[in-house]
FITOR-725475 format. One record per residue: residue in one letter; x, y negated, z of N, C-alpha, C, CB in turn; residue number from 0. Coordinates in steps of 0.2 Angstrom, whole numbers, plus 5000, padded with zeros to 4 digits. Glycine has a CB too. Example, Ala and Ser with C-alpha at 12.3 -4.5 7.8 and 13.67 -1.06 7.14 Angstrom:
<rs>
R|rest|nx|ny|nz|cax|cay|caz|cx|cy|cz|cbx|cby|cbz|nr
R|a|5066|5028|5039|5062|5022|5039|5066|5016|5039|5057|5022|5045|0
R|s|5064|5011|5035|5068|5005|5036|5064|5000|5039|5070|5003|5029|1
</rs>
This chain:
<rs>
R|rest|nx|ny|nz|cax|cay|caz|cx|cy|cz|cbx|cby|cbz|nr
R|m|5043|4917|5074|5039|4922|5078|5031|4922|5076|5039|4920|5087|0
R|k|5028|4915|5074|5022|4915|5071|5021|4919|5065|5020|4908|5071|1
R|s|5026|4918|5060|5025|4922|5054|5026|4930|5055|5031|4919|5050|2
R|i|5029|4932|5060|5029|4939|5061|5022|4941|5064|5035|4941|5067|3
R|v|5019|4938|5069|5013|4940|5071|5008|4939|5065|5011|4935|5077|4
R|r|5008|4934|5061|5004|4933|5056|5004|4939|5050|5005|4927|5053|5
R|n|5010|4942|5049|5012|4947|5045|5008|4953|5048|5020|4948|5044|6
R|i|5009|4955|5054|5007|4960|5058|5000|4961|5057|5008|4959|5065|7
R|i|4996|4955|5058|4989|4954|5058|4986|4955|5050|4987|4947|5061|8
R|l|4990|4953|5045|4989|4954|5038|4990|4960|5036|4994|4950|5034|9
R|y|4995|4964|5038|4996|4971|5036|4991|4975|5040|5004|4973|5037|10
R|s|4989|4974|5046|4985|4978|5049|4978|4977|5046|4985|4976|5057|11
R|g|4976|4971|5044|4969|4970|5041|4969|4974|5034|4968|4964|5040|12
R|s|4975|4974|5031|4975|4977|5024|4975|4984|5025|4982|4975|5020|13
R|l|4978|4987|5030|4977|4994|5031|4970|4996|5033|4982|4997|5037|14
R|f|4967|4992|5036|4959|4992|5038|4955|4992|5032|4957|4986|5042|15
R|i|4957|4989|5027|4953|4988|5020|4954|4994|5016|4955|4982|5017|16
R|l|4961|4996|5016|4963|5001|5011|4960|5007|5010|4970|5002|5013|17
R|p|4958|5011|5016|4954|5017|5015|4947|5016|5012|4953|5021|5020|18
R|n|4944|5010|5012|4938|5009|5009|4939|5009|5001|4935|5002|5012|19
R|i|4944|5007|4999|4945|5007|4991|4948|5013|4988|4950|5001|4989|20
R|v|4953|5016|4992|4956|5021|4989|4954|5028|4993|4964|5020|4990|21
R|g|4952|5032|4989|4948|5038|4992|4954|5043|4996|4943|5042|4986|22
R|g|4960|5043|4994|4965|5047|4997|4968|5045|5003|4969|5049|4993|23
R|v|4967|5039|5005|4969|5036|5011|4965|5038|5017|4970|5029|5011|24
R|h|4968|5041|5022|4964|5042|5028|4968|5040|5034|4962|5050|5029|25
R|i|4964|5035|5039|4967|5033|5044|4964|5034|5050|4969|5026|5043|26
R|s|4966|5037|5055|4963|5040|5061|4967|5037|5067|4963|5048|5062|27
R|g|4963|5036|5072|4966|5034|5079|4964|5028|5081|4974|5035|5078|28
R|g|4960|5025|5077|4957|5018|5080|4961|5013|5079|4956|5018|5086|29
R|i|4960|5007|5083|4964|5001|5082|4971|5001|5083|4961|4996|5086|30
R|w|4973|5005|5087|4980|5006|5089|4984|5009|5083|4981|5010|5096|31
R|t|4981|5013|5079|4985|5015|5073|4986|5010|5068|4983|5021|5070|32
R|y|4980|5005|5067|4980|5000|5063|4986|4995|5065|4974|4996|5062|33
R|l|4986|4993|5072|4991|4989|5074|4998|4991|5074|4990|4987|5081|34
R|f|4999|4998|5076|5006|5001|5075|5008|5001|5067|5005|5008|5078|35
R|g|5003|5003|5063|5004|5003|5056|5006|4996|5053|4998|5005|5054|36
R|g|5003|4991|5056|5004|4984|5054|5011|4982|5056|4999|4979|5057|37
R|i|5013|4984|5063|5020|4983|5065|5025|4986|5061|5020|4985|5072|38
R|m|5024|4993|5059|5029|4997|5056|5029|4994|5048|5027|5004|5056|39
R|l|5024|4992|5045|5024|4989|5039|5027|4982|5038|5018|4990|5036|40
R|t|5026|4978|5043|5030|4972|5044|5037|4973|5044|5027|4968|5050|41
R|f|5039|4978|5048|5046|4979|5049|5049|4982|5042|5047|4984|5054|42
R|m|5046|4986|5040|5049|4989|5033|5049|4984|5027|5044|4995|5031|43
R|m|5043|4980|5027|5044|4975|5022|5049|4970|5022|5037|4972|5021|44
R|t|5050|4968|5029|5055|4962|5030|5063|4965|5030|5053|4958|5037|45
R|i|5064|4972|5032|5070|4975|5033|5072|4980|5027|5071|4979|5040|46
R|i|5068|4984|5026|5070|4990|5021|5068|4988|5014|5065|4996|5023|47
R|k|5063|4984|5013|5061|4983|5005|5067|4978|5002|5053|4979|5005|48
R|p|5070|4973|5006|5075|4969|5002|5081|4974|5001|5078|4963|5008|49
R|i|5083|4978|5005|5088|4984|5004|5086|4988|4998|5089|4989|5010|50
R|l|5080|4990|4997|5078|4995|4992|5078|4990|4985|5070|4998|4994|51
R|n|5076|4984|4986|5076|4980|4980|5083|4979|4977|5073|4973|4981|52
R|v|5088|4978|4982|5095|4977|4979|5098|4984|4976|5099|4975|4985|53
R|i|5096|4989|4979|5098|4996|4976|5095|4997|4970|5097|5002|4981|54
R|s|5088|4995|4969|5085|4997|4963|5085|4992|4957|5077|4999|4964|55
R|f|5089|4987|4959|5089|4981|4954|5090|4983|4947|5094|4976|4956|56
R|p|5095|4988|4945|5096|4989|4938|5089|4992|4935|5102|4994|4937|57
R|f|5085|4997|4939|5079|4999|4936|5074|4994|4936|5077|5005|4941|58
R|n|5074|4989|4940|5069|4984|4940|5071|4979|4934|5069|4980|4946|59
R|l|5077|4978|4932|5079|4974|4927|5077|4978|4920|5087|4974|4928|60
R|i|5078|4984|4920|5076|4988|4914|5069|4988|4912|5079|4994|4914|61
R|t|5066|4990|4918|5058|4990|4917|5054|4983|4918|5055|4996|4923|62
R|l|5058|4978|4918|5054|4971|4919|5051|4971|4926|5049|4970|4913|63
R|g|5053|4974|4931|5049|4973|4937|5045|4978|4939|5045|4967|4937|64
R|f|5043|4983|4934|5038|4988|4935|5040|4993|4941|5036|4992|4928|65
R|f|5047|4994|4941|5050|4999|4946|5048|4997|4953|5057|4998|4945|66
R|s|5046|4990|4955|5045|4988|4961|5039|4992|4964|5044|4982|4961|67
R|i|5034|4995|4959|5028|4998|4962|5031|5004|4965|5024|5001|4956|68
R|f|5036|5008|4963|5039|5014|4966|5042|5012|4973|5044|5017|4961|69
R|t|5046|5007|4973|5049|5005|4980|5043|5003|4985|5053|4999|4979|70
R|n|5037|5001|4983|5032|5000|4987|5029|5006|4989|5027|4996|4984|71
R|a|5028|5011|4985|5025|5018|4986|5031|5021|4991|5024|5022|4979|72
R|f|5037|5020|4990|5041|5024|4995|5040|5021|5001|5049|5023|4993|73
R|i|5040|5014|5002|5038|5011|5009|5032|5014|5011|5037|5003|5008|74
R|l|5027|5015|5008|5021|5017|5010|5022|5025|5012|5015|5016|5004|75
R|y|5026|5029|5009|5027|5035|5011|5031|5036|5017|5032|5039|5005|76
R|l|5036|5031|5019|5040|5030|5025|5034|5029|5031|5046|5024|5024|77
R|l|5029|5025|5028|5024|5023|5033|5020|5029|5036|5019|5018|5031|78
R|t|5019|5033|5031|5015|5039|5033|5019|5045|5037|5013|5042|5027|79
R|i|5026|5044|5036|5030|5048|5040|5030|5045|5048|5036|5048|5037|80
R|f|5031|5039|5048|5032|5036|5055|5026|5035|5059|5035|5029|5054|81
R|v|5020|5034|5055|5014|5033|5058|5010|5039|5057|5010|5028|5056|82
R|s|5008|5044|5062|5005|5050|5061|4998|5050|5059|5007|5054|5067|83
R|g|4994|5044|5061|4988|5043|5060|4986|5041|5053|4986|5038|5064|84
R|i|4991|5039|5049|4990|5037|5042|4992|5043|5037|4996|5030|5040|85
R|i|4987|5046|5032|4988|5051|5029|4986|5049|5022|4984|5056|5031|86
R|i|4990|5050|5017|4988|5049|5010|4988|5056|5006|4992|5044|5007|87
R|r|4982|5058|5003|4982|5064|5000|4979|5063|4993|4977|5069|5004|88
R|p|4980|5069|4989|4977|5069|4982|4970|5068|4982|4979|5075|4977|89
R|y|4967|5065|4977|4960|5064|4978|4957|5064|4970|4957|5057|4981|90
R|k|4950|5064|4970|4947|5064|4963|4944|5057|4963|4942|5070|4962|91
R|f|4945|5053|4957|4942|5047|4956|4936|5049|4951|4946|5042|4952|92
R|n|4930|5048|4953|4923|5050|4950|4923|5046|4943|4917|5048|4955|93
R|g|4925|5041|4942|4924|5037|4936|4920|5031|4938|4920|5041|4931|94
R|l|4919|5027|4933|4916|5020|4934|4912|5018|4928|4921|5014|4936|95
R|d|4907|5016|4928|4902|5014|4923|4900|5007|4925|4896|5019|4920|96
R|f|4902|5002|4922|4900|4995|4923|4899|4990|4917|4905|4991|4928|97
R|l|4893|4988|4916|4891|4984|4911|4894|4987|4904|4894|4976|4912|98
R|g|4893|4993|4903|4895|4996|4897|4903|4998|4897|4894|4992|4891|99
R|f|4907|4996|4901|4914|4999|4902|4913|5005|4905|4919|4994|4906|100
R|v|4917|5010|4903|4917|5017|4906|4924|5019|4907|4914|5021|4902|101
R|i|4925|5020|4913|4932|5023|4915|4930|5030|4917|4936|5019|4921|102
R|p|4933|5035|4914|4931|5042|4916|4934|5044|4922|4934|5047|4910|103
R|g|4932|5049|4925|4934|5052|4931|4941|5056|4930|4929|5055|4934|104
R|f|4946|5056|4935|4952|5060|4934|4954|5061|4941|4958|5056|4930|105
R|m|4959|5066|4942|4962|5068|4948|4969|5064|4949|4963|5075|4948|106
R|f|4969|5061|4955|4976|5059|4957|4980|5064|4961|4975|5051|4961|107
R|n|4986|5065|4959|4990|5070|4963|4993|5066|4968|4996|5073|4959|108
R|t|4998|5069|4972|5001|5065|4978|5005|5059|4976|5006|5070|4982|109
R|l|5009|5059|4971|5013|5054|4968|5009|5048|4966|5017|5055|4963|110
R|f|5004|5050|4962|4999|5044|4959|4995|5041|4964|4995|5047|4954|111
R|a|4993|5046|4970|4989|5043|4976|4994|5038|4979|4987|5050|4981|112
R|f|5000|5039|4980|5004|5035|4983|5005|5028|4979|5010|5038|4985|113
R|l|5006|5029|4973|5007|5023|4968|5000|5019|4968|5009|5026|4961|114
R|a|4995|5022|4968|4988|5019|4968|4987|5015|4975|4982|5023|4967|115
R|a|4989|5018|4980|4988|5015|4986|4992|5009|4987|4988|5020|4992|116
R|s|4999|5010|4984|5004|5004|4985|5001|4998|4981|5011|5007|4983|117
R|v|4999|4999|4975|4996|4994|4971|4990|4991|4974|4995|4996|4964|118
R|i|4985|4995|4976|4980|4992|4979|4981|4988|4986|4975|4998|4980|119
R|l|4986|4991|4990|4989|4987|4996|4992|4981|4994|4994|4992|5000|120
R|s|4996|4981|4989|4999|4974|4987|4995|4969|4985|5004|4976|4982|121
R|a|4989|4972|4981|4984|4967|4979|4980|4964|4985|4979|4971|4974|122
R|i|4978|4968|4989|4974|4966|4996|4979|4961|5000|4972|4973|5001|123
R|v|4985|4962|5001|4989|4958|5004|4990|4951|5000|4996|4962|5005|124
R|t|4991|4951|4994|4991|4945|4989|4985|4942|4990|4992|4947|4982|125
R|l|4979|4945|4989|4973|4941|4990|4972|4938|4997|4967|4946|4988|126
R|i|4973|4942|5002|4972|4938|5008|4977|4933|5010|4972|4943|5014|127
R|k|4983|4933|5007|4988|4928|5008|4986|4922|5004|4995|4930|5006|128
R|w|4982|4923|4998|4980|4918|4994|4974|4914|4997|4978|4920|4988|129
R|i|4969|4918|5000|4964|4915|5004|4966|4911|5010|4959|4920|5005|130
R|i|4971|4914|5014|4973|4910|5019|4977|4904|5017|4978|4914|5024|131
R|e|4980|4904|5013|4984|4897|5010|4980|4894|5006|4990|4898|5007|132
</rs>
């Protein structure tokens, strides 16, 4: 029970941070949307993700685990279906210039917006788990 509550808080906090990093993610509805999104994300990560991992095992084996990004993006897509306050839209990345490193701006379509959001969400969750432990 304690780990479920911890995961709900972890995913709710990650959903709070995500729109600040990814421009195409919009969450409206206040704290209840974050809490319900965290509950749904905890449910999907504990119930649906293992089923998807078993189904997509051959693809994960061929791509050396890279296909798991698509399963995470699919779970994020399901989250946007079940929680009406969470929306992921196409967006334009304006580029980045930092200490001589230049990343040019480009447009994310809907698929790549979901993929980018799932990668960033996984990174946020991993970072928070690393800091807690």
